[in-house]
C-alpha positions as protocol buffer text, in pm:
chain_id: "A"
residue {
  index: 1
  type: MET
  ca { x: 14114 y: 24575 z: 8932 }
}
residue {
  index: 2
  type: GLU
  ca { x: 13754 y: 24687 z: 8980 }
}
residue {
  index: 3
  type: ILE
  ca { x: 13559 y: 24641 z: 9301 }
}
residue {
  index: 4
  type: ALA
  ca { x: 13183 y: 24677 z: 9352 }
}
residue {
  index: 5
  type: THR
  ca { x: 12950 y: 24612 z: 9644 }
}
residue {
  index: 6
  type: SER
  ca { x: 12588 y: 24502 z: 9638 }
}
residue {
  index: 7
  type: GLY
  ca { x: 12434 y: 24422 z: 9975 }
}
residue {
  index: 8
  type: ASN
  ca { x: 12676 y: 24188 z: 10152 }
}
residue {
  index: 9
  type: THR
  ca { x: 12844 y: 24078 z: 9826 }
}
residue {
  index: 10
  type: VAL
  ca { x: 13172 y: 24225 z: 9705 }
}
residue {
  index: 11
  type: THR
  ca { x: 13260 y: 24159 z: 9341 }
}
residue {
  index: 12
  type: ILE
  ca { x: 13622 y: 24194 z: 9231 }
}
residue {
  index: 13
  type: LYS
  ca { x: 13706 y: 24194 z: 8861 }
}
residue {
  index: 14
  type: GLY
  ca { x: 14060 y: 24183 z: 8726 }
}
residue {
  index: 15
  type: ASN
  ca { x: 14384 y: 24064 z: 8880 }
}
residue {
  index: 16
  type: ILE
  ca { x: 14467 y: 24137 z: 9243 }
}
residue {
  index: 17
  type: LYS
  ca { x: 14835 y: 24227 z: 9230 }
}
residue {
  index: 18
  type: SER
  ca { x: 14925 y: 24559 z: 9392 }
}
residue {
  index: 19
  type: VAL
  ca { x: 14931 y: 24726 z: 9731 }
}
residue {
  index: 20
  type: ASN
  ca { x: 14659 y: 24961 z: 9605 }
}
residue {
  index: 21
  type: ASP
  ca { x: 14441 y: 24660 z: 9521 }
}
residue {
  index: 22
  type: PHE
  ca { x: 14488 y: 24530 z: 9877 }
}
residue {
  index: 23
  type: GLN
  ca { x: 14401 y: 24872 z: 10023 }
}
residue {
  index: 24
  type: SER
  ca { x: 14083 y: 24891 z: 9812 }
}
residue {
  index: 25
  type: ILE
  ca { x: 13973 y: 24544 z: 9920 }
}
residue {
  index: 26
  type: LYS
  ca { x: 14055 y: 24613 z: 10286 }
}
residue {
  index: 27
  type: THR
  ca { x: 13871 y: 24947 z: 10289 }
}
residue {
  index: 28
  type: THR
  ca { x: 13564 y: 24796 z: 10125 }
}
residue {
  index: 29
  type: LEU
  ca { x: 13547 y: 24491 z: 10352 }
}
residue {
  index: 30
  type: ASP
  ca { x: 13623 y: 24692 z: 10667 }
}
residue {
  index: 31
  type: SER
  ca { x: 13325 y: 24918 z: 10603 }
}
residue {
  index: 32
  type: LEU
  ca { x: 13100 y: 24626 z: 10510 }
}
residue {
  index: 33
  type: SER
  ca { x: 13199 y: 24419 z: 10816 }
}
residue {
  index: 34
  type: VAL
  ca { x: 13063 y: 24691 z: 11044 }
}
residue {
  index: 35
  type: SER
  ca { x: 12709 y: 24623 z: 10925 }
}
residue {
  index: 36
  type: SER
  ca { x: 12727 y: 24259 z: 10814 }
}
residue {
  index: 37
  type: LYS
  ca { x: 12887 y: 23953 z: 10973 }
}
residue {
  index: 38
  type: VAL
  ca { x: 12819 y: 23746 z: 10660 }
}
residue {
  index: 39
  type: ILE
  ca { x: 13015 y: 23853 z: 10351 }
}
residue {
  index: 40
  type: GLN
  ca { x: 13049 y: 23695 z: 10010 }
}
residue {
  index: 41
  type: VAL
  ca { x: 13347 y: 23787 z: 9793 }
}
residue {
  index: 42
  type: ARG
  ca { x: 13328 y: 23708 z: 9423 }
}
residue {
  index: 43
  type: LEU
  ca { x: 13671 y: 23686 z: 9260 }
}
residue {
  index: 44
  type: VAL
  ca { x: 13545 y: 23683 z: 8903 }
}
residue {
  index: 45
  type: ASP
  ca { x: 13863 y: 23641 z: 8699 }
}
residue {
  index: 46
  type: SER
  ca { x: 14174 y: 23700 z: 8909 }
}
residue {
  index: 47
  type: ILE
  ca { x: 14439 y: 23436 z: 8841 }
}
residue {
  index: 48
  type: SER
  ca { x: 14624 y: 23501 z: 9168 }
}
residue {
  index: 49
  type: ILE
  ca { x: 14590 y: 23673 z: 9502 }
}
residue {
  index: 50
  type: THR
  ca { x: 14851 y: 23854 z: 9708 }
}
residue {
  index: 51
  type: SER
  ca { x: 14965 y: 23722 z: 10044 }
}
residue {
  index: 52
  type: SER
  ca { x: 14843 y: 24040 z: 10211 }
}
residue {
  index: 53
  type: VAL
  ca { x: 14489 y: 23977 z: 10085 }
}
residue {
  index: 54
  type: ILE
  ca { x: 14506 y: 23613 z: 10198 }
}
residue {
  index: 55
  type: GLY
  ca { x: 14623 y: 23727 z: 10541 }
}
residue {
  index: 56
  type: TYR
  ca { x: 14347 y: 23986 z: 10560 }
}
residue {
  index: 57
  type: PHE
  ca { x: 14080 y: 23728 z: 10465 }
}
residue {
  index: 58
  type: ASN
  ca { x: 14217 y: 23497 z: 10738 }
}
residue {
  index: 59
  type: LYS
  ca { x: 14201 y: 23781 z: 10991 }
}
residue {
  index: 60
  type: LEU
  ca { x: 13837 y: 23849 z: 10904 }
}
residue {
  index: 61
  type: VAL
  ca { x: 13744 y: 23483 z: 10953 }
}
residue {
  index: 62
  type: LEU
  ca { x: 13961 y: 23382 z: 11248 }
}
residue {
  index: 63
  type: ARG
  ca { x: 13985 y: 23699 z: 11457 }
}
residue {
  index: 64
  type: ASP
  ca { x: 13685 y: 23912 z: 11357 }
}
residue {
  index: 65
  type: LYS
  ca { x: 13452 y: 23608 z: 11326 }
}
residue {
  index: 66
  type: ILE
  ca { x: 13315 y: 23719 z: 10989 }
}
residue {
  index: 67
  type: ASP
  ca { x: 13134 y: 23445 z: 10797 }
}
residue {
  index: 68
  type: LEU
  ca { x: 13334 y: 23497 z: 10476 }
}
residue {
  index: 69
  type: SER
  ca { x: 13288 y: 23292 z: 10162 }
}
residue {
  index: 70
  type: LEU
  ca { x: 13485 y: 23321 z: 9840 }
}
residue {
  index: 71
  type: HIS
  ca { x: 13335 y: 23250 z: 9501 }
}
residue {
  index: 72
  type: VAL
  ca { x: 13627 y: 23195 z: 9266 }
}
residue {
  index: 73
  type: GLY
  ca { x: 13595 y: 23217 z: 8888 }
}
residue {
  index: 74
  type: ASN
  ca { x: 13947 y: 23107 z: 8791 }
}
residue {
  index: 75
  type: ALA
  ca { x: 14043 y: 22739 z: 8823 }
}
residue {
  index: 76
  type: GLN
  ca { x: 14411 y: 22826 z: 8879 }
}
residue {
  index: 77
  type: LEU
  ca { x: 14326 y: 23046 z: 9177 }
}
residue {
  index: 78
  type: MET
  ca { x: 14094 y: 22780 z: 9318 }
}
residue {
  index: 79
  type: ASP
  ca { x: 14376 y: 22524 z: 9289 }
}
residue {
  index: 80
  type: LEU
  ca { x: 14609 y: 22765 z: 9471 }
}
residue {
  index: 81
  type: LEU
  ca { x: 14364 y: 22808 z: 9759 }
}
residue {
  index: 82
  type: GLU
  ca { x: 14327 y: 22430 z: 9785 }
}
residue {
  index: 83
  type: ASP
  ca { x: 14706 y: 22378 z: 9774 }
}
residue {
  index: 84
  type: LEU
  ca { x: 14745 y: 22629 z: 10059 }
}
residue {
  index: 85
  type: ASN
  ca { x: 14469 y: 22453 z: 10258 }
}
residue {
  index: 86
  type: LEU
  ca { x: 14264 y: 22771 z: 10258 }
}
residue {
  index: 87
  type: SER
  ca { x: 13958 y: 22656 z: 10067 }
}
residue {
  index: 88
  type: LYS
  ca { x: 13777 y: 22532 z: 10379 }
}
residue {
  index: 89
  type: VAL
  ca { x: 13868 y: 22826 z: 10606 }
}
residue {
  index: 90
  type: LEU
  ca { x: 13765 y: 23077 z: 10340 }
}
residue {
  index: 91
  type: LYS
  ca { x: 13469 y: 22867 z: 10221 }
}
residue {
  index: 92
  type: ALA
  ca { x: 13604 y: 22889 z: 9866 }
}
residue {
  index: 93
  type: GLN
  ca { x: 13400 y: 22745 z: 9586 }
}
residue {
  index: 94
  type: LYS
  ca { x: 13431 y: 22754 z: 9209 }
}
residue {
  index: 95
  type: ILE
  ca { x: 13179 y: 22961 z: 9014 }
}
């Protein structure tokens, strides 16, 4: 997994599957959320997402009041978010 930040946009390439991936995402978004309350996360090609990342995204939206939006490149992941009723909370949209 590769992660890059440009302004308030975080781009994640590759599959999100390990604890290290979660830690990288958390560290990046924690530092960005200090300066920006509006964050876009681009999940370019990941086919899945770990429950810890889903939980962390929910925490950012529901507790920290971050205006988070996900831009999902993989149809399978988008279907998963819709099946879990997370697409509205996380403002997920297909790219």
